[in-house]
C-alpha positions in Angstrom: -4.2 9.9 16.6 -6.5 7.1 17.8 -5.4 3.5 17.6 -8.3 1.0 17.6 -8.7 -2.7 17.3 -11.8 -3.5 15.3 -13.4 -6.8 16.3 -15.1 -8.6 13.4 -16.2 -12.2 12.5 -13.3 -12.2 10.0 -10.9 -11.5 12.7 -9.6 -8.3 14.4 -7.7 -5.6 12.6 -5.8 -2.6 14.1 -6.4 0.8 12.6 -5.0 4.3 13.2 -7.3 7.3 12.8 -5.8 10.8 12.4 -7.8 14.1 12.7 -11.5 14.5 12.5 -13.9 14.1 9.5 -14.9 17.4 7.9 -17.1 18.3 5.0 -14.6 20.5 3.2 -12.1 17.8 2.2 -12.5 14.1 1.5 -10.7 11.6 3.9 -7.6 9.7 2.8 -7.2 5.9 3.2 -3.6 4.9 3.2 -3.1 1.2 2.3 0.4 -0.1 3.2 2.8 -2.1 1.0 3.3 -5.9 1.2 5.5 -7.0 4.1 5.2 -3.7 5.9 2.5 -2.2 8.2 0.5 1.0 8.4 3.4 2.7 10.1 5.1 2.8 6.7 3.0 6.0 6.1 4.1 7.8 9.3 6.2 10.4 7.5 3.4 11.1 5.0 0.3 11.4 7.2 1.3 14.6 9.1 1.3 16.5 5.7 -2.4 16.0 5.5 -3.4 17.2 9.0 -6.3 19.1 7.4 -8.0 15.9 6.5 -9.3 12.8 8.2 -6.8 10.0 7.6 -7.4 6.2 8.0 -4.4 3.8 8.2 -5.2 0.2 8.8 -2.9 -2.8 9.4 -4.5 -5.3 7.1 -5.1 -8.8 8.2 -1.8 -10.7 8.6 0.3 -7.5 8.9 1.5 -5.4 11.8 -0.8 -5.5 14.8 -3.6 -7.4 12.9 -3.2 -11.1 13.6 -2.7 -13.8 10.9 -5.6 -15.7 9.3 -5.7 -18.9 7.3 -6.2 -17.4 3.9 -5.5 -14.1 2.1 -6.6 -12.5 -1.1 -7.2 -9.0 -2.6 -10.9 -9.1 -1.8 -10.2 -9.9 1.9 -7.7 -7.1 2.2 -10.0 -4.7 0.4 -12.7 -5.6 3.0 -10.3 -4.7 5.8 -10.0 -1.2 4.3 -13.8 -0.8 4.0 -14.3 -2.0 7.5 -11.7 0.6 8.7 -13.6 3.3 6.9 -17.0 2.1 8.1 -15.9 2.1 11.7 -15.3 5.9 11.4 -18.5 6.5 9.5 -16.6 7.4 6.3 -18.5 6.9 3.1 -16.1 8.2 0.4 -12.3 8.5 0.5 -9.3 8.9 -1.7 -7.4 5.5 -1.7 -3.6 5.9 -1.6 -1.8 2.5 -1.7 1.8 1.4 -1.8 2.9 -1.7 -3.7 0.2 -4.3 -3.0 -1.8 -1.4 -1.5 -2.0 0.2 -4.9 -3.5 -2.9 -6.4 -6.0 -3.1 -3.5 -6.9 0.6 -4.1 -7.6 -0.2 -7.7 -9.7 -3.2 -6.7 -11.7 -0.9 -4.4 -12.2 1.7 -7.1 -13.7 -1.0 -9.5 -15.7 -3.0 -7.0 -17.2 -0.2 -4.8 -16.9 2.8 -7.1 -19.3 4.9 -5.0 -16.8 4.7 -2.1 -13.6 5.8 -3.9 -13.1 9.4 -4.9 -9.7 8.7 -6.5 -6.7 6.4 -6.5 -2.9 7.0 -6.0 -1.0 3.8 -6.6 2.6 4.1 -5.4 5.2 1.6 -6.5 2.5 -0.7 -7.8 1.6 -3.0 -10.6 -1.5 -4.8 -11.8 0.0 -8.3 -11.6 3.3 -10.0 -10.9 5.5 -11.5 -13.5 6.8 -13.9 -10.9 3.6 -14.9 -9.0 5.2 -17.7 -7.0 7.9 -15.4 -5.5 10.1 -18.6 -5.5 13.5 -16.9 -5.3 12.4 -14.7 -2.4 10.6 -17.4 -0.4 13.5 -19.7 -0.8 15.4 -17.4 1.6 13.1 -18.6 4.4 14.5 -22.1 4.1 17.7 -21.0 5.7 16.8 -17.8 7.6 14.2 -16.5 10.0 11.7 -13.8 8.9 13.8 -10.9 10.2 16.9 -12.2 8.5 15.0 -12.8 5.3 13.7 -9.2 5.3 17.2 -7.9 6.1 18.6 -9.8 3.0 15.7 -9.1 0.6 14.3 -5.7 1.3 17.4 -3.4 0.9 18.2 -5.3 -2.3 14.8 -5.4 -4.0 12.7 -2.7 -2.3 15.1 0.3 -1.9 17.1 2.4 -4.4 20.8 1.9 -4.8 21.6 5.0 -2.8 19.3 4.3 0.2 21.0 5.5 3.4 21.4 3.4 6.5 18.7 5.5 8.1 16.2 4.5 5.3 17.2 0.8 5.6 16.6 1.0 9.4 13.2 2.7 8.9 12.2 0.0 6.5 13.2 -2.8 8.7 11.3 -1.2 11.7 8.0 -1.3 9.7 8.4 -5.0 8.5 5.6 -7.5 9.1 6.4 -9.3 12.5 4.7 -12.6 11.8 6.2 -16.0 11.4 7.4 -17.9 8.4 4.2 -19.8 7.5 2.1 -16.6 7.6 4.7 -14.5 5.7 4.7 -17.3 3.0 0.9 -17.2 2.7 0.8 -13.4 2.5 3.5 -13.2 -0.1 2.0 -15.9 -2.3 -1.4 -14.2 -2.1 0.1 -10.9 -3.0 2.1 -12.5 -5.9 -1.1 -14.0 -7.4 -3.0 -10.7 -7.2 -4.1 -9.6 -10.6 -6.2 -6.4 -11.0 -5.9 -5.9 -14.8 -9.7 -6.3 -15.2 -10.4 -4.0 -12.3 -8.0 -1.3 -13.6 -9.9 -1.2 -17.0 -13.2 -1.1 -15.1 -12.2 1.7 -12.7 -13.6 5.1 -13.6 -12.4 7.4 -10.9 -9.3 9.7 -11.4 -6.0 8.1 -10.6 -2.3 8.7 -10.5 0.5 6.1 -10.6 3.8 7.0 -8.9 6.9 4.8 -9.4 10.5 5.1 -8.2 13.1 5.3 -10.9 15.0 2.3 -9.5 12.0 0.2 -8.4 13.0 -3.5 -9.0 9.8 -5.0 -7.5 7.2 -3.0 -9.5 9.5 -1.4 -12.2 8.6 1.8 -14.1 7.4 -0.3 -17.1 4.9 -2.0 -14.9 3.8 1.4 -13.4 3.4 2.8 -16.9 1.2 -0.2 -17.9 -1.0 0.3 -14.8 -1.3 4.0 -15.6 -2.3 3.3 -19.2 -5.0 0.9 -18.0 -6.3 3.4 -15.5 -6.1 6.3 -18.1 -3.9 8.1 -15.5 -0.7 10.1 -15.4 2.5 8.2 -14.5 4.9 10.1 -12.2 8.5 8.7 -11.9 10.4 9.8 -8.8 14.1 10.0 -9.5 16.8 8.2 -7.5 14.6 5.9 -5.4 13.2 2.4 -5.4 10.0 0.7 -4.4 9.1 2.5 -1.2 8.9 6.3 -1.8 7.0 6.8 1.5 10.2 5.7 3.3 12.9 6.7 0.8 11.7 10.2 -0.2 8.6 11.2 1.7 8.8 14.8 0.7 8.7 14.0 -3.0 5.8 11.6 -2.5 3.8 14.3 -0.5 4.3 16.7 -3.5 3.0 14.0 -5.9 0.0 13.2 -3.7 -0.9 16.9 -3.3 -0.6 17.4 -7.0 -3.0 14.5 -7.5 -5.5 15.9 -5.0 -5.4 19.4 -6.5 -6.0 18.0 -9.9 -8.9 15.7 -9.0 -10.6 18.1 -6.5 -10.3 21.2 -8.7 
């Protein structure tokens, strides 16, 4: 694995690159969920050691520093810059939560770059765009305390183990209150309904049975817009890459086998 910091006019971003490009199999771009960082995919990436894998920390997340403004177009550009740095032209975009919406945006706006999309625990738009109930927690708690209160309740399934909770907390966004607020509000107002209809590449939508953040009904709506299968993983919540990585690996491999056949 190579960990690089890409210096750009828009601000630096940190990216992890795994393996080497090869002509036999298209690379994978993993786009992390909101409030987490690229390390959320750490248990998924080794299953694809036969491919070149790109895992960015998008601006305002992880080791990529905050900026003044965020939106889906800016985060999509982070993904493209990460691919361009490695000389990768086409890739499968695999995104969790907000990352799934970003992957759909990429498929619609740069269709020549995206082989296919896997949207994991994702939806096209938020029914609560201001995230008021969540952000109110920051009035009385620091960021780490807020995540400790919010993520196990809203992002994990009811049977999530202490180990899964600990893994989730270890991958949380480390930035301060003001930046977390800006990121969360930008994510909440993201709406890719138009892009989902316009996207033409193959896609699969994967949702946890107990996902409260992007519930199965929202996943089904996204799948219908993308003309894609909808896979529901039993017993888990919003973050299959942390809660049940083995089941998610099976789902991703099934998608890749279908679209590359």
